[in-house]
N, C-alpha and C positions, 0 to 999 in steps of 0.2 A: 518615492513611493514603493520601492521594491520591498522594503522592510514590512510594511503593512501586508503586502501580498504573502510574504513568507510567514508572518504570524498567522494569517487566515488558513494558509495551506497546512501548516503544522497543527493548527487546532482541528482542521478536518481530519488529518490523519490520526491524531490522538483520539478523537471521538470514534472514528472507525475502528482503531486499535482497541479501545475499551469495549466496544460492542463485540468485536470478534474475540477478544480475550474471554469475555464472559460466556460466549457460545462454545468456544473450545474448551474452556475450564469444565463446563458442565458435561462434556463428552469424555473427559479423562477419567480412566477407570481406576488407577492406583495413585497413591500419594506421591510417588516419584514423578509421575507425569504432572500432577498439580504443581509440584515445586519447580519442575523445569519450565512449564508454561508461565508460571508466576515470575521466574527469574528473567525470561526473555522479555516478558511485558515491562517489568520494572526497568530493565536496561534500556529498552526502547523509550520508555517514559523519561528516563533521566537525560537521554540524548535530545529528546524533544524539548525538555525544559532548558537544557544548555542553549539550544537554538533559539528558543523564545527569549531568554535572557539576553542573548547577544543582539537580537533584532530590536528588543525594547531599549536597550542601552544605545544602540545606534540611532533609534528614533529620538531619544532624549538628547544625546550628544549633538546631533545634526539639527535639531529643533525642526524636524521635518513636519509640514502641515499634515494633520490627520485628514485623510480623504481616501477615496477609493478610485484614484486615477489608474491603478493597476487593472481595473476592470476593463479599460479601453484596450489592453493588450490581449490578443487572441490566445496566446499559448496557455496561460493559467486557466482560463475559462474552459477551453477545449480539453485540457487534461482533466479538470474537475468533472466535466460532463462524461468524458471517457471513463474515468474511475467509477462514477456513479452508475453508469450503464454496466460496467464490469460487475459491480456489486449486485446489481439487480439480476443479472444473467447467470450468476453463479448457481442459484437454486434451480434454474431452468435447464441450463446446459451442463452443469457440473463444474467442479473446480478446474480440472485439467483443460477441457475444451475452452471454457471462458478465458482462462489465463493465457492459453495459446493465442487465441484470437486477439485478446487485449494486447499482449506483447508485440505481435506481428503488426497490429494496427498502429500502435505507438511508434514502433520502429520505422515503418513506412512514412507515417506523418512527420516524423522528425528528420526525414531525409535519407534514410538508409537505402542504398541501392544494391547492396551486396546480399546475396541470398544467404550467405552464412551468418550475417548479423541479424537478419529477421526471421530465419527459420531454425538454424542450428543452436543459437544461443537459448531461445526459449525451450527447445527440446532438451538440451542438456540440463538447464535450470530445473525444468519440471521433472526430469529424470532423477535429479538429486533429491527434490522434494519427495518424489515417490519412495525412493529407497529410504530416506531418513524417516519419514512419518509412517509409511505403511509397512515396510519390511522391517526396519530397525525398532521402531517404537510401537508398532501394532496398532496405530490409530487409524480411524476411518477418515476419509476426506469426503466432503460434500459431493454427493452425486446428484445429478439434476433428474428432471422428468424425461428429457430426451435421451441423455446418455447416462 
């Protein structure tokens, strides 16, 4: 049943990616930014398609019964709920604060006990996002009502 869970998760990410792609594309000011955003989205869509094809082939090959037994597992559901809450809170808290809270929460939930893993990794990753998008590309990132 893990293949059906993978298919649902990939479809969730593709749906979110398409929504986010359209939102970011509407904010891009120059053609170069449109081309880069489109290139990144197409590359991610191709990777998602490869993942979907692999899971569907495994479903057909194994003749796995169609069902949603993966729903009984807690991790995919908790992750989808956490991702949904993250998306809901981005307009309220802003991208950086929401992302930091999301990454720390997921790291702690997955069992990380080292402060470097749940504090330093998100800070470095968000720093790279800041430098790449705000400093180098001159794009604005969603700021929330609170921050």
